VOMARPA-792164 format. One record per residue (C-alpha): chain; x, y, z. Coordinates in nm, 3 decimals. Layout:
# residues N
+---+---------+---------+---------+
: c :    east :   north :      up :
+---+---------+---------+---------+
: A :       X :       Y :       Z :
...
+---+---------+---------+---------+
//
This chain:
# residues 359
+---+---------+---------+---------+
: c :    east :   north :      up :
+---+---------+---------+---------+
: A :   8.216 :  12.554 :   6.058 :
: A :   8.351 :  12.488 :   6.396 :
: A :   8.593 :  12.200 :   6.459 :
: A :   8.633 :  12.216 :   6.789 :
: A :   8.443 :  12.175 :   7.118 :
: A :   8.547 :  12.309 :   7.484 :
: A :   8.329 :  12.149 :   7.768 :
: A :   8.341 :  12.313 :   8.112 :
: A :   8.309 :  12.092 :   8.450 :
: A :   8.294 :  12.341 :   8.737 :
: A :   8.288 :  12.084 :   9.033 :
: A :   8.634 :  12.057 :   9.219 :
: A :   8.687 :  11.832 :   9.547 :
: A :   8.896 :  12.177 :   9.689 :
: A :   8.908 :  12.519 :   9.585 :
: A :   9.320 :  12.656 :   9.518 :
: A :   9.365 :  12.946 :   9.611 :
: A :   9.470 :  13.171 :   9.290 :
: A :   9.175 :  12.997 :   9.079 :
: A :   8.915 :  13.236 :   8.914 :
: A :   8.762 :  13.008 :   8.688 :
: A :   8.399 :  12.905 :   8.712 :
: A :   8.364 :  12.597 :   8.978 :
: A :   8.178 :  12.518 :   9.235 :
: A :   8.288 :  12.209 :   9.556 :
: A :   8.179 :  11.874 :   9.422 :
: A :   7.781 :  11.830 :   9.514 :
: A :   7.639 :  11.498 :   9.395 :
: A :   7.279 :  11.655 :   9.332 :
: A :   7.440 :  11.953 :   9.126 :
: A :   7.632 :  11.705 :   8.912 :
: A :   7.328 :  11.561 :   8.827 :
: A :   7.146 :  11.818 :   8.712 :
: A :   7.437 :  11.995 :   8.572 :
: A :   7.469 :  11.737 :   8.318 :
: A :   7.070 :  11.682 :   8.214 :
: A :   7.150 :  12.072 :   8.124 :
: A :   7.437 :  12.045 :   7.957 :
: A :   7.260 :  11.784 :   7.743 :
: A :   6.998 :  12.030 :   7.652 :
: A :   7.242 :  12.304 :   7.559 :
: A :   7.468 :  12.040 :   7.318 :
: A :   7.078 :  11.968 :   7.169 :
: A :   6.990 :  12.309 :   7.120 :
: A :   7.331 :  12.414 :   7.002 :
: A :   7.539 :  12.183 :   6.835 :
: A :   7.487 :  12.204 :   6.455 :
: A :   7.653 :  11.879 :   6.352 :
: A :   7.991 :  11.968 :   6.273 :
: A :   8.240 :  11.784 :   6.184 :
: A :   8.467 :  11.772 :   6.528 :
: A :   8.824 :  11.740 :   6.504 :
: A :   8.917 :  11.818 :   6.887 :
: A :   8.743 :  11.812 :   7.233 :
: A :   8.863 :  11.971 :   7.528 :
: A :   8.706 :  11.882 :   7.863 :
: A :   8.811 :  12.078 :   8.136 :
: A :   8.728 :  12.256 :   8.441 :
: A :   8.732 :  12.279 :   8.763 :
: A :   8.825 :  11.942 :   8.756 :
: A :   8.638 :  11.661 :   8.547 :
: A :   8.804 :  11.375 :   8.724 :
: A :   8.633 :  11.488 :   9.039 :
: A :   8.328 :  11.367 :   8.922 :
: A :   8.223 :  10.980 :   9.020 :
: A :   8.298 :  10.707 :   8.757 :
: A :   7.912 :  10.661 :   8.678 :
: A :   7.937 :  11.047 :   8.607 :
: A :   8.204 :  11.029 :   8.394 :
: A :   8.053 :  10.787 :   8.187 :
: A :   7.719 :  10.970 :   8.168 :
: A :   7.920 :  11.255 :   8.056 :
: A :   8.062 :  11.089 :   7.768 :
: A :   7.754 :  10.941 :   7.654 :
: A :   7.611 :  11.287 :   7.660 :
: A :   7.922 :  11.411 :   7.401 :
: A :   7.870 :  11.121 :   7.194 :
: A :   7.599 :  11.267 :   6.988 :
: A :   7.913 :  11.501 :   6.806 :
: A :   8.028 :  11.391 :   6.446 :
: A :   8.359 :  11.277 :   6.532 :
: A :   8.504 :  11.056 :   6.242 :
: A :   8.769 :  11.281 :   6.225 :
: A :   8.887 :  11.334 :   6.553 :
: A :   9.266 :  11.384 :   6.630 :
: A :   9.293 :  11.521 :   6.989 :
: A :   9.060 :  11.440 :   7.248 :
: A :   9.188 :  11.594 :   7.621 :
: A :   9.050 :  11.509 :   7.947 :
: A :   9.205 :  11.734 :   8.256 :
: A :   9.254 :  11.556 :   8.588 :
: A :   9.380 :  11.583 :   8.912 :
: A :   9.683 :  11.295 :   9.023 :
: A :   9.484 :  11.170 :   9.271 :
: A :   9.188 :  11.106 :   9.059 :
: A :   9.356 :  10.878 :   8.842 :
: A :   9.336 :  10.468 :   8.862 :
: A :   9.288 :  10.183 :   8.630 :
: A :   8.932 :  10.223 :   8.631 :
: A :   8.902 :  10.596 :   8.532 :
: A :   9.207 :  10.545 :   8.252 :
: A :   8.983 :  10.232 :   8.099 :
: A :   8.668 :  10.453 :   8.086 :
: A :   8.885 :  10.721 :   7.884 :
: A :   9.015 :  10.510 :   7.657 :
: A :   8.667 :  10.365 :   7.636 :
: A :   8.521 :  10.656 :   7.496 :
: A :   8.868 :  10.761 :   7.280 :
: A :   9.053 :  11.018 :   7.524 :
: A :   9.382 :  11.060 :   7.364 :
: A :   9.571 :  11.347 :   7.545 :
: A :   9.555 :  11.376 :   7.944 :
: A :   9.634 :  11.727 :   8.117 :
: A :   9.716 :  11.698 :   8.442 :
: A :   9.734 :  11.975 :   8.688 :
: A :   9.999 :  11.919 :   8.922 :
: A :  10.128 :  12.289 :   8.932 :
: A :  10.454 :  12.228 :   9.152 :
: A :  10.639 :  11.979 :   9.361 :
: A :  10.761 :  12.274 :   9.645 :
: A :  10.562 :  12.243 :   9.962 :
: A :  10.570 :  12.598 :  10.029 :
: A :  10.415 :  12.656 :   9.670 :
: A :  10.170 :  12.403 :   9.734 :
: A :  10.028 :  12.539 :  10.084 :
: A :  10.012 :  12.863 :   9.904 :
: A :   9.807 :  12.737 :   9.649 :
: A :   9.619 :  12.542 :   9.873 :
: A :   9.702 :  12.247 :   9.657 :
: A :   9.856 :  11.875 :   9.702 :
: A :  10.076 :  11.693 :   9.463 :
: A :  10.340 :  11.419 :   9.529 :
: A :  10.676 :  11.350 :   9.347 :
: A :  10.662 :  10.975 :   9.380 :
: A :  10.290 :  10.932 :   9.333 :
: A :  10.347 :  11.132 :   9.023 :
: A :  10.571 :  10.891 :   8.867 :
: A :  10.330 :  10.625 :   8.950 :
: A :  10.046 :  10.800 :   8.839 :
: A :  10.184 :  10.903 :   8.503 :
: A :  10.379 :  10.516 :   8.452 :
: A :   9.986 :  10.404 :   8.509 :
: A :   9.889 :  10.623 :   8.201 :
: A :  10.140 :  10.504 :   7.973 :
: A :  10.103 :  10.152 :   8.037 :
: A :   9.696 :  10.203 :   7.921 :
: A :   9.827 :  10.397 :   7.622 :
: A :   9.799 :  10.760 :   7.777 :
: A :  10.119 :  10.857 :   7.552 :
: A :  10.018 :  11.260 :   7.507 :
: A :  10.048 :  11.398 :   7.880 :
: A :  10.040 :  11.735 :   7.935 :
: A :  10.144 :  11.897 :   8.282 :
: A :  10.100 :  12.210 :   8.426 :
: A :  10.315 :  12.387 :   8.594 :
: A :  10.257 :  12.714 :   8.826 :
: A :  10.542 :  12.972 :   8.909 :
: A :  10.606 :  13.345 :   9.029 :
: A :  10.484 :  13.188 :   9.353 :
: A :  10.575 :  13.482 :   9.643 :
: A :  10.870 :  13.332 :   9.827 :
: A :  10.982 :  13.129 :   9.536 :
: A :  11.332 :  13.146 :   9.464 :
: A :  11.519 :  13.090 :   9.120 :
: A :  11.696 :  12.766 :   9.290 :
: A :  11.285 :  12.672 :   9.397 :
: A :  11.173 :  12.660 :   9.042 :
: A :  11.471 :  12.502 :   8.875 :
: A :  11.442 :  12.212 :   9.122 :
: A :  11.102 :  12.243 :   8.993 :
: A :  11.171 :  12.235 :   8.650 :
: A :  11.432 :  11.899 :   8.691 :
: A :  11.137 :  11.674 :   8.850 :
: A :  10.879 :  11.811 :   8.578 :
: A :  11.123 :  11.707 :   8.325 :
: A :  11.207 :  11.371 :   8.493 :
: A :  10.854 :  11.269 :   8.416 :
: A :  10.881 :  11.298 :   8.066 :
: A :  10.561 :  11.467 :   7.964 :
: A :  10.519 :  11.533 :   7.622 :
: A :  10.407 :  11.913 :   7.677 :
: A :  10.387 :  12.162 :   7.935 :
: A :  10.195 :  12.448 :   8.025 :
: A :  10.358 :  12.731 :   8.202 :
: A :  10.173 :  12.981 :   8.449 :
: A :  10.308 :  13.278 :   8.612 :
: A :  10.074 :  13.369 :   8.919 :
: A :   9.797 :  13.625 :   8.897 :
: A :   9.654 :  13.751 :   9.163 :
: A :   9.243 :  13.762 :   9.009 :
: A :   8.995 :  13.945 :   9.182 :
: A :   8.745 :  13.717 :   9.338 :
: A :   9.010 :  13.455 :   9.423 :
: A :   9.107 :  13.371 :   9.793 :
: A :   9.466 :  13.525 :   9.696 :
: A :   9.282 :  13.839 :   9.618 :
: A :   9.076 :  13.845 :   9.924 :
: A :   9.388 :  13.854 :  10.154 :
: A :   9.554 :  14.087 :   9.928 :
: A :   9.875 :  13.895 :   9.855 :
: A :  10.103 :  14.068 :   9.628 :
: A :  10.272 :  13.914 :   9.312 :
: A :  10.656 :  13.904 :   9.277 :
: A :  10.867 :  14.179 :   9.170 :
: A :  10.848 :  14.186 :   8.761 :
: A :  11.243 :  14.159 :   8.757 :
: A :  11.217 :  13.813 :   8.895 :
: A :  10.904 :  13.718 :   8.703 :
: A :  11.122 :  13.782 :   8.452 :
: A :  11.447 :  13.593 :   8.535 :
: A :  11.225 :  13.286 :   8.597 :
: A :  11.058 :  13.309 :   8.277 :
: A :  11.413 :  13.313 :   8.124 :
: A :  11.488 :  13.020 :   8.303 :
: A :  11.202 :  12.814 :   8.195 :
: A :  11.289 :  12.885 :   7.871 :
: A :  11.649 :  12.787 :   7.908 :
: A :  11.554 :  12.422 :   8.089 :
: A :  11.297 :  12.354 :   7.821 :
: A :  11.520 :  12.462 :   7.512 :
: A :  11.477 :  12.093 :   7.386 :
: A :  11.116 :  12.147 :   7.358 :
: A :  10.926 :  12.323 :   7.084 :
: A :  10.822 :  12.683 :   7.231 :
: A :  10.544 :  12.735 :   7.016 :
: A :  10.331 :  12.942 :   7.202 :
: A :  10.436 :  13.198 :   7.509 :
: A :  10.358 :  12.965 :   7.755 :
: A :  10.301 :  12.613 :   7.602 :
: A :  10.638 :  12.359 :   7.494 :
: A :  10.569 :  12.026 :   7.337 :
: A :  10.759 :  11.798 :   7.176 :
: A :  10.752 :  11.808 :   6.846 :
: A :  10.424 :  11.691 :   6.742 :
: A :  10.265 :  11.696 :   7.045 :
: A :  10.162 :  12.066 :   6.980 :
: A :   9.797 :  12.123 :   7.114 :
: A :   9.565 :  12.073 :   6.888 :
: A :   9.291 :  12.226 :   7.024 :
: A :   9.480 :  12.550 :   7.189 :
: A :   9.582 :  12.607 :   6.830 :
: A :   9.237 :  12.592 :   6.733 :
: A :   9.180 :  12.916 :   6.954 :
: A :   9.557 :  13.088 :   6.827 :
: A :   9.501 :  13.078 :   6.491 :
: A :   9.122 :  13.261 :   6.530 :
: A :   8.947 :  12.921 :   6.443 :
: A :   8.551 :  12.908 :   6.540 :
: A :   8.458 :  12.663 :   6.821 :
: A :   8.188 :  12.567 :   7.059 :
: A :   8.210 :  12.608 :   7.424 :
: A :   7.937 :  12.413 :   7.608 :
: A :   7.918 :  12.465 :   7.967 :
: A :   7.888 :  12.701 :   8.275 :
: A :   8.090 :  12.964 :   8.205 :
: A :   8.257 :  12.836 :   7.879 :
: A :   8.300 :  13.064 :   7.571 :
: A :   8.323 :  13.030 :   7.210 :
: A :   8.354 :  13.172 :   6.862 :
: A :   8.033 :  13.074 :   6.641 :
: A :   7.927 :  13.243 :   6.268 :
: A :   8.145 :  13.537 :   6.373 :
: A :   8.023 :  13.582 :   6.720 :
: A :   8.240 :  13.550 :   7.048 :
: A :   8.004 :  13.463 :   7.343 :
: A :   8.025 :  13.357 :   7.700 :
: A :   7.804 :  13.108 :   7.872 :
: A :   7.665 :  13.209 :   8.225 :
: A :   7.850 :  13.153 :   8.536 :
: A :   7.541 :  13.164 :   8.751 :
: A :   7.486 :  12.802 :   8.781 :
: A :   7.079 :  12.868 :   8.841 :
: A :   7.009 :  13.030 :   8.507 :
: A :   7.182 :  12.766 :   8.329 :
: A :   7.008 :  12.495 :   8.512 :
: A :   6.693 :  12.660 :   8.381 :
: A :   6.829 :  12.671 :   8.029 :
: A :   6.940 :  13.024 :   8.002 :
: A :   7.253 :  12.948 :   7.882 :
: A :   7.452 :  13.261 :   7.736 :
: A :   7.523 :  13.553 :   7.907 :
: A :   7.699 :  13.787 :   7.668 :
: A :   7.751 :  13.823 :   7.266 :
: A :   8.012 :  13.993 :   7.047 :
: A :   7.913 :  14.036 :   6.680 :
: A :   8.258 :  14.071 :   6.497 :
: A :   8.299 :  14.289 :   6.203 :
: A :   8.597 :  14.241 :   5.978 :
: A :   8.819 :  14.472 :   6.165 :
: A :   8.726 :  14.288 :   6.533 :
: A :   8.827 :  13.956 :   6.342 :
: A :   9.136 :  14.072 :   6.233 :
: A :   9.235 :  14.251 :   6.559 :
: A :   9.108 :  13.880 :   6.733 :
: A :   9.403 :  13.774 :   6.493 :
: A :   9.691 :  14.012 :   6.569 :
: A :   9.635 :  13.914 :   6.934 :
: A :   9.599 :  13.547 :   6.897 :
: A :   9.813 :  13.485 :   6.647 :
: A :  10.103 :  13.657 :   6.753 :
: A :  10.098 :  13.470 :   7.093 :
: A :  10.256 :  13.171 :   6.847 :
: A :  10.651 :  13.203 :   6.813 :
: A :  10.573 :  13.107 :   6.467 :
: A :  10.324 :  13.399 :   6.452 :
: A :  10.117 :  13.506 :   6.220 :
: A :  10.161 :  13.407 :   5.812 :
: A :  10.135 :  13.711 :   5.555 :
: A :  10.000 :  13.544 :   5.266 :
: A :   9.692 :  13.350 :   5.503 :
: A :   9.597 :  13.690 :   5.624 :
: A :   9.561 :  13.822 :   5.317 :
: A :   9.336 :  13.526 :   5.217 :
: A :   9.137 :  13.552 :   5.498 :
: A :   9.062 :  13.883 :   5.505 :
: A :   9.111 :  13.979 :   5.170 :
: A :   9.299 :  14.281 :   5.347 :
: A :   9.757 :  14.323 :   5.383 :
: A :   9.786 :  14.290 :   5.724 :
: A :  10.094 :  14.606 :   5.695 :
: A :   9.808 :  14.823 :   5.508 :
: A :   9.589 :  14.748 :   5.834 :
: A :   9.840 :  14.845 :   6.087 :
: A :  10.108 :  15.034 :   6.125 :
: A :  10.396 :  14.794 :   6.196 :
: A :  10.705 :  14.981 :   6.063 :
: A :  10.761 :  15.129 :   6.403 :
: A :  10.792 :  14.815 :   6.552 :
: A :  11.006 :  14.640 :   6.331 :
: A :  11.253 :  14.949 :   6.371 :
: A :  11.245 :  14.892 :   6.755 :
: A :  11.259 :  14.488 :   6.715 :
: A :  10.932 :  14.408 :   6.856 :
: A :  10.835 :  14.274 :   6.561 :
: A :  11.009 :  14.053 :   6.267 :
: A :  10.908 :  13.980 :   5.950 :
: A :  11.107 :  13.656 :   5.806 :
: A :  11.004 :  13.436 :   5.520 :
: A :  10.660 :  13.533 :   5.487 :
: A :  10.568 :  13.552 :   5.856 :
: A :  10.559 :  13.862 :   6.141 :
: A :  10.684 :  13.735 :   6.446 :
: A :  10.717 :  13.879 :   6.814 :
: A :  11.122 :  13.923 :   6.868 :
: A :  11.170 :  13.609 :   7.081 :
: A :  11.344 :  13.780 :   7.347 :
: A :  11.054 :  14.021 :   7.394 :
: A :  10.838 :  13.769 :   7.389 :
: A :  10.796 :  13.865 :   7.785 :
: A :  10.650 :  14.155 :   7.746 :
: A :  10.422 :  14.060 :   7.426 :
: A :  10.119 :  14.220 :   7.574 :
: A :  10.282 :  14.538 :   7.547 :
: A :  10.376 :  14.511 :   7.185 :
: A :  10.029 :  14.404 :   7.109 :
: A :   9.881 :  14.729 :   7.280 :
: A :  10.083 :  14.908 :   7.037 :
: A :   9.966 :  14.704 :   6.740 :
: A :   9.591 :  14.748 :   6.762 :
+---+---------+---------+---------+
//
């Protein structure tokens, strides 16, 4: 039974140079048709599960007009949410105002995720974004005045030309905003993005690593609970933990992914196909071994790692019988302690290399 829902809103007011998510420039006509198709998909595929977390992402959900957001909220009001714990809405600073906050509050949104990325002028120009520190202070203060105390902000680092000094300044400014959660992302040049089209290059791996360690040091008082995520204790993302705990969830909307009844699926990114009701592009039917592999790949992203007893209860198999972990213990890639297996914190930066050795 799925207890989480992700809803994708693919519209933006501008396109960032690094973004490879499913997105389009805002178009009022397309938004209306899209919301109609979204309503139909939810009606066709939602199975009346009791939902504990909803995440509306994009794209930029706040790019929609007031009336369009209200319509979106009415569409998703069909979900059973008596036990809803977390309801996240992604937004840009420039879209935040008291009317939007009152609307979101009315529909029980209780967590905001704000895409700031950086306050550094050169970084912002490279990413084709805007952000102003004074505006951030004012808008986040406004959010709190309207009862939004659970606020995530996104930080992008490892931008070509960025120095450790630049990153430290960004971190200091971000921390001065007193967010409850920070998500950090090292820049990756994805295919078919603007950066890929101009053959942009990532920074040296050594500098990327130094930046990662600087982030860990600067955010040492926060709970570093997943490789890219830091939170005040008690403000960890309930929704994202559904992913990392390898639990089932719905994905609705263009390009959304989901995991229902042992099937991982991805929706089409073709807007015309989606509007015609041809939602799903691909499906992966999982057997026990595939499900265990996902448990490893996702679970070891958490710094607490995987609970050995829970793994056996879930799959009826001993994790150390299914996977040859002894060499990784010996190399201190993995640590086994107090009933958990987790990646050595000093090696979390090379997590992907360690996962390849396991699967």
